[in-house]
C-alpha positions in Angstrom: 29.5 -68.9 82.2 27.9 -71.9 80.4 28.3 -75.3 82.0 27.9 -78.5 79.9 27.5 -81.7 82.0 27.4 -85.2 80.5 25.2 -87.2 82.8 26.3 -90.6 81.4 30.1 -90.0 81.5 30.5 -87.6 84.4 32.4 -85.2 82.1 32.0 -81.4 82.7 33.0 -78.4 80.6 32.8 -74.8 81.5 32.5 -72.4 78.6 33.3 -68.7 79.2 31.4 -66.6 76.6 32.5 -63.0 75.8 33.3 -60.8 72.9 36.4 -63.0 72.4 36.3 -66.6 71.1 34.8 -69.0 73.7 37.2 -70.5 76.2 36.5 -74.0 77.4 37.9 -75.7 80.5 37.2 -79.2 81.9 36.1 -78.1 85.3 33.0 -77.2 87.3 34.5 -74.5 89.4 31.9 -72.0 90.7 28.2 -71.8 89.9 27.4 -71.4 86.2 24.9 -68.8 84.8 23.4 -71.6 82.7 23.9 -75.4 82.6 23.1 -77.9 79.9 22.9 -81.5 81.2 22.2 -84.7 79.4 23.8 -87.7 77.8 27.0 -87.0 75.8 25.2 -87.9 72.6 22.3 -85.5 73.3 24.6 -82.7 74.3 26.7 -83.1 71.2 23.7 -83.0 68.9 22.2 -80.1 70.8 25.4 -78.0 70.7 25.7 -78.6 67.0 22.0 -77.5 66.5 20.9 -81.0 65.4 18.5 -81.3 68.4 16.4 -78.5 70.1 17.4 -77.2 73.5 14.6 -79.1 75.1 16.5 -82.4 74.2 18.7 -81.7 77.3 18.0 -80.2 80.7 18.6 -76.4 80.8 18.9 -74.7 84.1 19.7 -71.1 85.0 19.7 -68.3 82.4 18.2 -69.9 79.3 19.1 -66.8 77.3 22.7 -67.9 77.5 21.9 -71.3 76.0 20.0 -69.6 73.2 22.9 -67.2 72.6 25.3 -70.2 72.2 22.9 -71.7 69.6 22.6 -68.4 67.7 26.2 -67.3 67.8 28.5 -70.3 68.5 26.6 -73.4 67.3 26.8 -74.9 63.9 23.8 -73.9 61.7 22.7 -75.4 58.4 21.5 -73.3 55.5 20.6 -74.1 51.9 
């Protein structure tokens, strides 16, 4: 379970990753395997692969955050 927490707005999303498409709910029920926390702007840019992971605070299983970036995030190619 990947948690995304916007520190400037108080918004929280939980993303359940599996072989199925990701499911997102606006809740913070239960402890996450990994959490990304930062301002809404930095989270948005990081989740869209426009900023590196170290632009936000990553706690827990960093492999899950890397998996999101590799498999679910937007990538740019030429």
